N, CA, C and O atoms as a MOPAC input file, in Angstrom:
PM7 MOZYME 1SCF
protein

 N     15.32300 1   114.09500 1   157.04100 1
 C     16.28900 1   115.00100 1   156.44500 1
 C     16.46000 1   116.22000 1   157.33100 1
 O     15.47500 1   116.75800 1   157.83700 1
 N     17.66400 1   116.65400 1   157.52400 1
 C     17.94400 1   117.83100 1   158.33400 1
 C     17.89300 1   119.05900 1   157.44300 1
 O     18.51800 1   119.10000 1   156.38300 1
 N     17.15200 1   120.04400 1   157.87900 1
 C     17.03400 1   121.29500 1   157.14000 1
 C     17.99000 1   122.31300 1   157.74300 1
 O     18.40400 1   122.17600 1   158.89400 1
 N     18.33700 1   123.32300 1   156.97700 1
 C     19.25300 1   124.34700 1   157.48600 1
 C     18.66900 1   125.06100 1   158.70300 1
 O     19.42300 1   125.52400 1   159.55900 1
 N     17.34700 1   125.16100 1   158.79800 1
 C     16.71100 1   125.79500 1   159.94800 1
 C     16.85200 1   124.96200 1   161.21600 1
 O     16.58900 1   125.45700 1   162.31100 1
 N     17.26400 1   123.70300 1   161.08200 1
 C     17.39700 1   122.81600 1   162.22900 1
 C     18.68000 1   123.06100 1   163.00700 1
 O     18.86100 1   122.49100 1   164.08200 1
 N     19.55800 1   123.88100 1   162.49700 1
 C     20.86100 1   124.06700 1   163.11900 1
 C     21.01300 1   125.52500 1   163.52600 1
 O     20.87600 1   126.42800 1   162.70000 1
 N     21.29700 1   125.74900 1   164.80300 1
 C     21.53100 1   127.11000 1   165.27900 1
 C     23.00400 1   127.43300 1   165.10800 1
 O     23.85500 1   126.77600 1   165.70700 1
 N     23.31000 1   128.41200 1   164.31900 1
 C     24.70500 1   128.72100 1   164.03500 1
 C     24.98800 1   130.16100 1   164.42900 1
 O     24.26900 1   131.08400 1   164.04400 1
 N     26.06600 1   130.33400 1   165.21500 1
 C     26.47700 1   131.67300 1   165.62400 1
 C     27.96300 1   131.80700 1   165.40100 1
 O     28.75800 1   131.30400 1   166.19500 1
 N     28.34400 1   132.46800 1   164.35000 1
 C     29.74600 1   132.80800 1   164.12400 1
 C     30.72200 1   131.69300 1   164.48100 1
 O     31.57300 1   131.85300 1   165.35600 1
 N     30.59200 1   130.59100 1   163.81100 1
 C     31.52600 1   129.49300 1   164.04400 1
 C     32.64600 1   129.55900 1   163.00700 1
 O     32.40400 1   129.93500 1   161.86000 1
 N     33.86800 1   129.19800 1   163.39900 1
 C     35.01700 1   129.35900 1   162.50500 1
 C     35.24600 1   128.16200 1   161.57600 1
 O     36.38400 1   127.85500 1   161.22100 1
 N     34.18900 1   127.50900 1   161.19700 1
 C     34.32100 1   126.35100 1   160.32000 1
 C     33.04500 1   126.17800 1   159.51100 1
 O     31.98500 1   126.70100 1   159.85500 1
 N     33.18100 1   125.44400 1   158.44900 1
 C     32.01500 1   125.05500 1   157.66000 1
 C     31.69900 1   123.61700 1   158.02500 1
 O     32.55200 1   122.91200 1   158.56400 1
 N     30.50400 1   123.18100 1   157.74300 1
 C     30.14600 1   121.80800 1   158.04000 1
 C     29.20300 1   121.25900 1   156.99700 1
 O     28.51400 1   121.98700 1   156.28300 1
 N     29.20200 1   119.96200 1   156.94400 1
 C     28.27200 1   119.25100 1   156.07700 1
 C     27.52400 1   118.27500 1   156.97500 1
 O     28.13300 1   117.49600 1   157.70900 1
 N     26.20400 1   118.32800 1   156.91000 1
 C     25.38600 1   117.43700 1   157.71500 1
 C     24.52100 1   116.61000 1   156.78100 1
 O     23.85600 1   117.13700 1   155.89000 1
 N     24.54500 1   115.31500 1   157.00300 1
 C     23.73900 1   114.42500 1   156.17900 1
 C     23.14600 1   113.32700 1   157.05200 1
 O     23.59300 1   113.09400 1   158.17500 1
 N     22.15400 1   112.67200 1   156.52500 1
 C     21.56500 1   111.53100 1   157.21200 1
 C     21.54800 1   110.34700 1   156.26900 1
 O     21.47900 1   110.49400 1   155.04900 1
 N     21.61100 1   109.18100 1   156.86200 1
 C     21.56000 1   107.95600 1   156.08800 1
 C     20.90700 1   106.88200 1   156.93700 1
 O     20.90700 1   106.96600 1   158.16500 1
 N     20.35900 1   105.88900 1   156.29400 1
 C     19.80400 1   104.76400 1   157.03500 1
 C     20.94500 1   103.91100 1   157.56400 1
 O     21.93500 1   103.68500 1   156.86800 1
 N     20.80800 1   103.44500 1   158.77700 1
 C     21.82900 1   102.58200 1   159.36500 1
 C     21.70200 1   101.18700 1   158.77300 1
 O     20.59900 1   100.66600 1   158.61100 1
 N     22.83900 1   100.59200 1   158.45600 1
 C     22.89100 1    99.22000 1   157.99100 1
 C     23.95800 1    98.50800 1   158.80600 1
 O     25.03700 1    99.06400 1   159.00900 1
 N     23.69100 1    97.29500 1   159.28200 1
 C     24.63700 1    96.59300 1   160.16800 1
 C     26.06000 1    96.50100 1   159.62800 1
 O     27.01100 1    96.52800 1   160.41000 1
 N     26.22700 1    96.39400 1   158.33200 1
 C     27.57300 1    96.27500 1   157.76300 1
 C     28.25900 1    97.62700 1   157.58700 1
 O     29.42100 1    97.68900 1   157.18400 1
 N     27.54600 1    98.70100 1   157.88500 1
 C     28.05500 1   100.05300 1   157.73000 1
 C     29.19000 1   100.30500 1   158.71600 1
 O     29.08400 1    99.94500 1   159.88800 1
 N     30.26400 1   100.91500 1   158.25400 1
 C     31.41300 1   101.26500 1   159.08900 1
 C     31.67400 1   102.75700 1   158.97100 1
 O     31.48800 1   103.35900 1   157.91400 1
 N     32.10700 1   103.33500 1   160.07600 1
 C     32.40300 1   104.76500 1   160.04600 1
 C     33.88800 1   105.00000 1   160.23700 1
 O     34.62700 1   104.12700 1   160.69300 1
 N     34.29700 1   106.18900 1   159.88100 1
 C     35.69400 1   106.60700 1   159.98000 1
 C     36.04100 1   106.95100 1   161.43100 1
 O     35.15600 1   107.29100 1   162.21700 1
 N     37.30100 1   106.86400 1   161.78000 1
 C     37.76900 1   107.28500 1   163.09700 1
 C     38.21800 1   108.74100 1   163.10200 1
 O     38.80000 1   109.20000 1   164.08500 1
 N     37.96300 1   109.46100 1   162.04000 1
 C     38.31500 1   110.86900 1   161.90700 1
 C     37.55100 1   111.68200 1   162.95600 1
 O     36.32000 1   111.67200 1   162.95900 1
 N     38.25600 1   112.38000 1   163.83900 1
 C     37.61600 1   113.12300 1   164.92300 1
 C     36.90000 1   114.38500 1   164.45700 1
 O     36.20300 1   115.02400 1   165.24500 1
 N     37.06200 1   114.75400 1   163.18200 1
 C     36.33500 1   115.91400 1   162.67100 1
 C     34.97400 1   115.50900 1   162.10500 1
 O     34.27100 1   116.32100 1   161.50300 1
 N     34.61800 1   114.24300 1   162.30700 1
 C     33.31700 1   113.73600 1   161.86800 1
 C     32.63000 1   113.09100 1   163.06500 1
 O     33.22400 1   112.27200 1   163.76600 1
 N     31.37600 1   113.46800 1   163.29200 1
 C     30.57800 1   112.86000 1   164.35600 1
 C     29.48600 1   112.01300 1   163.71100 1
 O     28.75300 1   112.48200 1   162.84100 1
 N     29.38900 1   110.76900 1   164.14600 1
 C     28.34400 1   109.85600 1   163.69200 1
 C     27.37700 1   109.69500 1   164.85600 1
 O     27.74900 1   109.18700 1   165.91300 1
 N     26.14400 1   110.12600 1   164.66200 1
 C     25.17100 1   110.20800 1   165.74600 1
 C     23.88100 1   109.48900 1   165.39200 1
 O     23.53100 1   109.35300 1   164.21900 1
 N     23.17900 1   109.03000 1   166.42000 1
 C     21.86200 1   108.42900 1   166.21300 1
 C     20.88500 1   109.57800 1   165.99000 1
 O     20.56400 1   110.31500 1   166.92200 1
 N     20.42500 1   109.72600 1   164.78900 1
 C     19.56200 1   110.85200 1   164.38200 1
 C     18.29000 1   110.92600 1   165.21700 1
 O     17.80000 1   112.01700 1   165.50800 1
 N     17.76000 1   109.78400 1   165.60000 1
 C     16.48300 1   109.76500 1   166.30100 1
 C     16.61000 1   110.15600 1   167.77800 1
 O     15.59400 1   110.35000 1   168.44600 1
 N     17.82100 1   110.27400 1   168.29200 1
 C     18.04200 1   110.71900 1   169.66700 1
 C     18.25000 1   112.22700 1   169.75300 1
 O     18.27900 1   112.79000 1   170.84700 1
 N     18.39400 1   112.87500 1   168.61300 1
 C     18.65500 1   114.32000 1   168.56700 1
 C     17.35900 1   115.11300 1   168.62800 1
 O     16.33200 1   114.69100 1   168.09600 1
 N     17.42100 1   116.27500 1   169.28600 1
 C     16.31400 1   117.22800 1   169.32000 1
 C     16.80800 1   118.49100 1   168.62800 1
 O     17.90800 1   118.96900 1   168.90400 1
 N     15.99800 1   119.02500 1   167.73500 1
 C     16.39900 1   120.16900 1   166.93200 1
 C     15.72900 1   121.43400 1   167.42600 1
 O     14.62600 1   121.37300 1   167.96900 1
 N     16.37700 1   122.59200 1   167.24900 1
 C     17.58900 1   122.79600 1   166.44700 1
 C     18.84200 1   122.38700 1   167.22500 1
 O     18.86100 1   122.40100 1   168.45600 1
 N     19.87200 1   122.02700 1   166.48600 1
 C     21.18600 1   121.77700 1   167.06500 1
 C     21.88600 1   123.12100 1   167.18400 1
 O     21.72600 1   123.99300 1   166.32900 1
 N     22.66500 1   123.28400 1   168.24900 1
 C     23.32700 1   124.56000 1   168.52000 1
 C     24.82000 1   124.33600 1   168.71500 1
 O     25.22300 1   123.37700 1   169.37400 1
 N     25.63500 1   125.20400 1   168.15500 1
 C     27.07300 1   125.22400 1   168.43400 1
 C     27.33700 1   126.35500 1   169.42300 1
 O     26.81300 1   127.45800 1   169.27400 1
 N     28.16100 1   126.06700 1   170.44200 1
 C     28.60300 1   127.11000 1   171.36100 1
 C     29.91900 1   126.68200 1   171.99000 1
 O     30.33300 1   125.52900 1   171.87200 1
 N     30.57400 1   127.63200 1   172.66400 1
 C     31.80400 1   127.34600 1   173.39700 1
 C     31.44500 1   126.69400 1   174.73100 1
 O     30.30800 1   126.79600 1   175.19200 1
 N     32.41500 1   126.02600 1   175.34500 1
 C     32.15100 1   125.36100 1   176.61300 1
 C     32.01400 1   126.39600 1   177.72600 1
 O     32.53200 1   127.50900 1   177.63000 1
 N     31.30200 1   126.00000 1   178.78900 1
 C     31.07700 1   126.86800 1   179.93300 1
 C     31.38100 1   126.08800 1   181.20800 1
 O     31.25100 1   124.86400 1   181.23800 1
 N     31.78000 1   126.78900 1   182.24500 1
 C     32.04500 1   126.15400 1   183.53600 1
 C     30.78300 1   125.40800 1   183.96600 1
 O     29.67800 1   125.94600 1   183.89400 1
 N     30.95600 1   124.17500 1   184.40800 1
 C     29.82800 1   123.36300 1   184.86200 1
 C     29.28300 1   122.42600 1   183.79400 1
 O     28.48300 1   121.54400 1   184.10600 1
 N     29.70000 1   122.59900 1   182.52800 1
 C     29.25200 1   121.69500 1   181.47400 1
 C     29.68600 1   120.27600 1   181.79500 1
 O     30.77600 1   120.05200 1   182.32100 1
 N     28.81600 1   119.31200 1   181.47300 1
 C     29.16300 1   117.90800 1   181.65500 1
 C     28.52300 1   117.08600 1   180.54900 1
 O     27.52900 1   117.48200 1   179.94000 1
 N     29.12100 1   115.93700 1   180.31300 1
 C     28.59700 1   115.02000 1   179.30400 1
 C     29.04600 1   113.61200 1   179.67000 1
 O     29.80300 1   113.41800 1   180.62100 1
 N     28.57200 1   112.63300 1   178.90600 1
 C     28.98700 1   111.24600 1   179.10800 1
 C     29.89400 1   110.89400 1   177.93400 1
 O     29.40200 1   110.59900 1   176.84500 1
 N     31.21300 1   110.92000 1   178.14100 1
 C     32.12300 1   110.62000 1   177.03600 1
 C     31.85100 1   109.23400 1   176.44000 1
 O     31.56600 1   108.28200 1   177.16600 1
 N     31.94100 1   109.13600 1   175.12300 1
 C     31.73000 1   107.86200 1   174.42600 1
 C     32.53200 1   106.76400 1   175.12000 1
 O     33.72400 1   106.92300 1   175.38200 1
 N     31.87000 1   105.66000 1   175.41200 1
 C     32.52000 1   104.52300 1   176.04300 1
 C     32.44600 1   104.52600 1   177.55400 1
 O     32.84200 1   103.55000 1   178.19200 1
 N     31.94500 1   105.60900 1   178.14400 1
 C     31.82600 1   105.68900 1   179.59900 1
 C     30.35400 1   105.58100 1   179.99300 1
 O     29.46200 1   105.73500 1   179.16000 1
 N     30.12000 1   105.31800 1   181.26500 1
 C     28.74500 1   105.15000 1   181.74700 1
 C     28.20600 1   106.35900 1   182.49200 1
 O     26.99800 1   106.59500 1   182.49000 1
 N     29.07700 1   107.12600 1   183.12600 1
 C     28.60800 1   108.24400 1   183.92700 1
 C     29.03800 1   109.59200 1   183.38900 1
 O     29.88900 1   109.69500 1   182.50500 1
 N     28.42500 1   110.62200 1   183.94800 1
 C     28.75700 1   111.98400 1   183.54500 1
 C     30.16200 1   112.35800 1   183.98300 1
 O     30.66600 1   111.87400 1   184.99700 1
 N     30.78100 1   113.22700 1   183.20100 1
 C     32.08300 1   113.77700 1   183.53600 1
 C     32.01600 1   115.27700 1   183.25200 1
 O     31.48400 1   115.70400 1   182.22700 1
 N     32.56100 1   116.06200 1   184.17100 1
 C     32.64000 1   117.50100 1   183.91800 1
 C     33.57000 1   117.71700 1   182.74200 1
 O     34.58500 1   117.03600 1   182.60100 1
 N     33.21300 1   118.66500 1   181.90800 1
 C     34.04400 1   118.96200 1   180.74500 1
 C     35.42600 1   119.42500 1   181.17300 1
 O     36.41500 1   119.11000 1   180.51100 1
 N     35.50900 1   120.16900 1   182.27300 1
 C     36.82100 1   120.61400 1   182.76000 1
 C     37.69300 1   119.41300 1   183.12800 1
 O     38.90100 1   119.44200 1   182.89000 1
 N     37.11300 1   118.36200 1   183.70100 1
 C     37.87300 1   117.14600 1   184.02200 1
 C     38.27900 1   116.41100 1   182.74400 1
 O     39.38900 1   115.88600 1   182.65000 1
 N     37.38100 1   116.37900 1   181.76900 1
 C     37.69500 1   115.74900 1   180.48000 1
 C     38.89500 1   116.44700 1   179.84800 1
 O     39.80900 1   115.79100 1   179.34800 1
 N     38.88800 1   117.77900 1   179.87100 1
 C     40.00800 1   118.53900 1   179.31400 1
 C     41.30700 1   118.23200 1   180.05300 1
 O     42.34000 1   117.99400 1   179.42800 1
 N     41.25300 1   118.23600 1   181.37800 1
 C     42.45000 1   117.94400 1   182.16600 1
 C     42.96500 1   116.53000 1   181.90600 1
 O     44.16900 1   116.33300 1   181.73800 1
 N     42.07100 1   115.55100 1   181.87200 1
 C     42.45800 1   114.15800 1   181.63200 1
 C     43.08700 1   113.96900 1   180.25600 1
 O     43.91800 1   113.08100 1   180.06600 1
 N     42.69200 1   114.80300 1   179.29700 1
 C     43.21300 1   114.70300 1   177.93700 1
 C     44.30700 1   115.72700 1   177.66500 1
 O     44.69400 1   115.96100 1   176.52000 1
 N     44.79500 1   116.33400 1   178.74800 1
 C     45.92000 1   117.27800 1   178.68600 1
 C     45.69900 1   118.41300 1   177.68800 1
 O     46.59100 1   118.77600 1   176.92100 1
 N     44.48500 1   118.96100 1   177.72000 1
 C     44.15200 1   120.08900 1   176.86100 1
 C     44.46700 1   121.36300 1   177.63500 1
 O     43.93400 1   121.58600 1   178.72100 1
 N     45.32700 1   122.18600 1   177.07500 1
 C     45.78400 1   123.39500 1   177.76300 1
 C     44.65600 1   124.41500 1   177.89700 1
 O     43.65700 1   124.36800 1   177.17900 1
 N     44.84600 1   125.32700 1   178.82700 1
 C     43.85900 1   126.38100 1   179.05700 1
 C     43.58400 1   127.19800 1   177.79300 1
 O     42.42100 1   127.45300 1   177.48100 1
 N     44.63500 1   127.62100 1   177.04600 1
 C     44.34700 1   128.36300 1   175.80300 1
 C     43.55400 1   127.51900 1   174.78900 1
 O     42.69600 1   128.04700 1   174.08100 1
 N     43.83800 1   126.22600 1   174.72100 1
 C     43.12600 1   125.35800 1   173.77700 1
 C     41.66400 1   125.18300 1   174.18300 1
 O     40.78700 1   125.09800 1   173.32300 1
 N     41.39900 1   125.13000 1   175.49500 1
 C     40.01800 1   124.98000 1   175.97700 1
 C     39.12200 1   126.08200 1   175.41800 1
 O     37.96800 1   125.83800 1   175.06700 1
 N     39.66100 1   127.28400 1   175.34100 1
 C     38.88900 1   128.41800 1   174.85400 1
 C     38.54300 1   128.34700 1   173.37800 1
 O     37.67900 1   129.08300 1   172.90100 1
 N     39.21600 1   127.46200 1   172.65600 1
 C     38.96900 1   127.31800 1   171.21400 1
 C     38.01900 1   126.17200 1   170.89500 1
 O     37.64300 1   125.98900 1   169.73800 1
 N     37.63000 1   125.40500 1   171.89400 1
 C     36.82000 1   124.20800 1   171.65900 1
 C     35.34000 1   124.55700 1   171.57900 1
 O     34.80900 1   125.30600 1   172.39900 1
 N     34.69500 1   123.99200 1   170.57000 1
 C     33.27000 1   124.17500 1   170.34400 1
 C     32.51900 1   122.92700 1   170.78300 1
 O     33.06600 1   121.82400 1   170.80500 1
 N     31.24800 1   123.12800 1   171.13300 1
 C     30.35500 1   122.04100 1   171.49300 1
 C     29.16400 1   122.05000 1   170.55400 1
 O     28.71700 1   123.10700 1   170.10700 1
 N     28.65600 1   120.86400 1   170.25800 1
 C     27.39700 1   120.73100 1   169.52800 1
 C     26.37200 1   120.26700 1   170.54500 1
 O     26.57100 1   119.26300 1   171.22700 1
 N     25.26700 1   121.00700 1   170.64400 1
 C     24.23800 1   120.68800 1   171.62400 1
 C     22.91000 1   120.35600 1   170.96100 1
 O     22.55500 1   120.88800 1   169.91000 1
 N     22.19400 1   119.45700 1   171.61900 1
 C     20.82800 1   119.11000 1   171.27100 1
 C     20.01100 1   119.44300 1   172.51600 1
 O     20.09400 1   118.74400 1   173.52600 1
 N     19.22600 1   120.50800 1   172.43800 1
 C     18.57500 1   120.99800 1   173.65200 1
 C     19.66000 1   121.47200 1   174.60300 1
 O     20.51500 1   122.26700 1   174.21200 1
 N     19.64400 1   121.00700 1   175.83300 1
 C     20.65000 1   121.36300 1   176.82900 1
 C     21.78500 1   120.34700 1   176.88400 1
 O     22.75100 1   120.53700 1   177.62400 1
 N     21.67900 1   119.27600 1   176.11300 1
 C     22.65400 1   118.18900 1   176.17500 1
 C     23.80200 1   118.37300 1   175.19600 1
 O     23.59300 1   118.69700 1   174.02700 1
 N     25.01800 1   118.16300 1   175.69000 1
 C     26.18400 1   118.16400 1   174.81900 1
 C     26.16000 1   116.87200 1   174.01400 1
 O     26.11200 1   115.78000 1   174.58100 1
 N     26.19200 1   116.99800 1   172.70900 1
 C     26.18600 1   115.86100 1   171.79900 1
 C     27.61200 1   115.50600 1   171.39700 1
 O     27.96700 1   114.33400 1   171.27600 1
 N     28.42900 1   116.55200 1   171.19000 1
 C     29.77500 1   116.34800 1   170.67100 1
 C     30.68800 1   117.45200 1   171.16400 1
 O     30.37500 1   118.63300 1   171.02100 1
 N     31.81000 1   117.07400 1   171.74100 1
 C     32.89400 1   118.00500 1   172.00300 1
 C     33.67600 1   117.98400 1   170.69200 1
 O     34.44200 1   117.05700 1   170.42700 1
 N     33.47600 1   119.00100 1   169.88900 1
 C     33.94800 1   119.01800 1   168.50400 1
 C     35.44200 1   118.68100 1   168.42000 1
 O     36.27700 1   119.25300 1   169.12000 1
 N     35.73200 1   117.74600 1   167.54700 1
 C     37.09000 1   117.24500 1   167.29800 1
 C     37.67000 1   116.42900 1   168.45400 1
 O     38.87100 1   116.15800 1   168.48400 1
 N     36.81900 1   116.04000 1   169.40100 1
 C     37.32100 1   115.26500 1   170.53100 1
 C     36.50200 1   113.99700 1   170.76500 1
 O     36.99200 1   112.89300 1   170.52500 1
 N     35.26900 1   114.14100 1   171.22900 1
 C     34.48600 1   112.94900 1   171.54800 1
 C     33.00300 1   113.26500 1   171.56000 1
 O     32.58700 1   114.35700 1   171.94600 1
 N     32.19200 1   112.26500 1   171.12000 1
 C     30.74300 1   112.41500 1   171.19800 1
 C     30.26900 1   111.94600 1   172.56500 1
 O     30.99000 1   111.26300 1   173.29200 1
 N     29.05000 1   112.32700 1   172.89600 1
 C     28.41400 1   111.88700 1   174.12800 1
 C     27.84500 1   110.48900 1   173.88200 1
 O     27.22300 1   110.23700 1   172.85000 1
 N     28.05900 1   109.59600 1   174.82800 1
 C     27.63800 1   108.20400 1   174.69000 1
 C     26.13200 1   108.05600 1   174.48300 1
 O     25.68600 1   107.08100 1   173.87800 1
 N     25.35000 1   109.00500 1   174.97300 1
 C     23.88400 1   108.92300 1   174.82300 1
 C     23.44000 1   109.05700 1   173.37800 1
 O     22.33000 1   108.65100 1   173.03600 1
 N     24.29200 1   109.62200 1   172.51600 1
 C     23.91900 1   109.87400 1   171.12800 1
 C     24.64600 1   108.94900 1   170.14600 1
 O     24.56000 1   109.13600 1   168.93300 1
 N     25.35300 1   107.96100 1   170.67200 1
 C     26.12000 1   107.03900 1   169.83200 1
 C     25.19600 1   106.13500 1   169.02600 1
 O     24.02000 1   105.95600 1   169.34300 1
 N     25.76900 1   105.58300 1   167.98800 1
 C     25.06900 1   104.60500 1   167.17100 1
 C     25.11400 1   103.27800 1   167.92100 1
 O     26.17300 1   102.85700 1   168.38900 1
 N     23.96300 1   102.62100 1   168.03200 1
 C     23.91800 1   101.32600 1   168.70800 1
 C     23.03500 1   100.36500 1   167.92300 1
 O     22.62100 1   100.66100 1   166.80300 1
 N     22.75500 1    99.22000 1   168.51700 1
 C     21.99200 1    98.18100 1   167.81100 1
 C     20.55700 1    98.60200 1   167.50100 1
 O     19.90000 1    97.97000 1   166.67300 1
 N     20.06100 1    99.64900 1   168.14400 1
 C     18.69800 1   100.13300 1   167.89900 1
 C     18.63700 1   101.29200 1   166.91300 1
 O     17.54900 1   101.75500 1   166.57100 1
 N     19.78900 1   101.76400 1   166.45200 1
 C     19.84500 1   102.90800 1   165.54200 1
 C     19.20800 1   102.56800 1   164.20100 1
 O     19.47700 1   101.51800 1   163.61700 1
 N     18.36800 1   103.46600 1   163.73100 1
 C     17.74400 1   103.31300 1   162.41100 1
 C     18.26200 1   104.36400 1   161.42900 1
 O     18.43000 1   104.08900 1   160.24100 1
 N     18.51500 1   105.57600 1   161.94500 1
 C     18.96700 1   106.69500 1   161.11100 1
 C     20.23200 1   107.29200 1   161.70200 1
 O     20.31800 1   107.53400 1   162.90600 1
 N     21.21500 1   107.52700 1   160.83600 1
 C     22.49700 1   108.07400 1   161.26700 1
 C     22.61100 1   109.50800 1   160.77100 1
 O     22.35500 1   109.79900 1   159.60300 1
 N     23.00000 1   110.39300 1   161.67600 1
 C     23.29200 1   111.78200 1   161.33600 1
 C     24.81000 1   111.90600 1   161.30800 1
 O     25.48400 1   111.56700 1   162.28100 1
 N     25.34000 1   112.38700 1   160.20200 1
 C     26.78400 1   112.55400 1   160.04800 1
 C     27.07700 1   114.05100 1   159.97700 1
 O     26.59800 1   114.75200 1   159.08500 1
 N     27.87300 1   114.52600 1   160.93400 1
 C     28.27200 1   115.94000 1   160.97100 1
 C     29.75600 1   115.96300 1   160.65500 1
 O     30.57000 1   115.42800 1   161.40800 1
 N     30.10000 1   116.58100 1   159.54600 1
 C     31.49500 1   116.65000 1   159.10800 1
 C     31.94100 1   118.10400 1   159.06100 1
 O     31.31700 1   118.93600 1   158.40200 1
 N     33.03400 1   118.40300 1   159.77300 1
 C     33.55500 1   119.76100 1   159.78300 1
 C     34.56400 1   119.96000 1   158.67200 1
 O     35.32800 1   119.05700 1   158.33000 1
 N     34.55100 1   121.14800 1   158.12100 1
 C     35.49900 1   121.52500 1   157.06600 1
 C     36.17900 1   122.79400 1   157.55400 1
 O     35.60900 1   123.87900 1   157.43300 1
 N     37.37700 1   122.68500 1   158.09800 1
 C     38.09400 1   123.82700 1   158.68000 1
 C     38.68800 1   124.70100 1   157.60800 1
 O     39.32600 1   125.70800 1   157.91600 1

């Protein structure tokens, strides 16, 4: 179970609901980008929200290698003003989720997942 002390929060412009559940093979998740479905056992706490910084990189879901966040933004045609509004969810130094865009492939649910962490934003 995730406790409120497990999440580092600094003046974020949204509310969130975080829950955990046991993974079941028949379980299906939503494609809603305001919800992140993560392998709970791959996360290190506390989780931290922060804005992106020059040099940030992650492994976008479905890819094998690292990509600079600035390249991810350019490839997805995210404007400079929009970049400044994007939040990241971090586990330790690792980007877990580019909020409302894509999770990092290292934290995805896979055949070895036992516990699922669901992070749902409420704007």
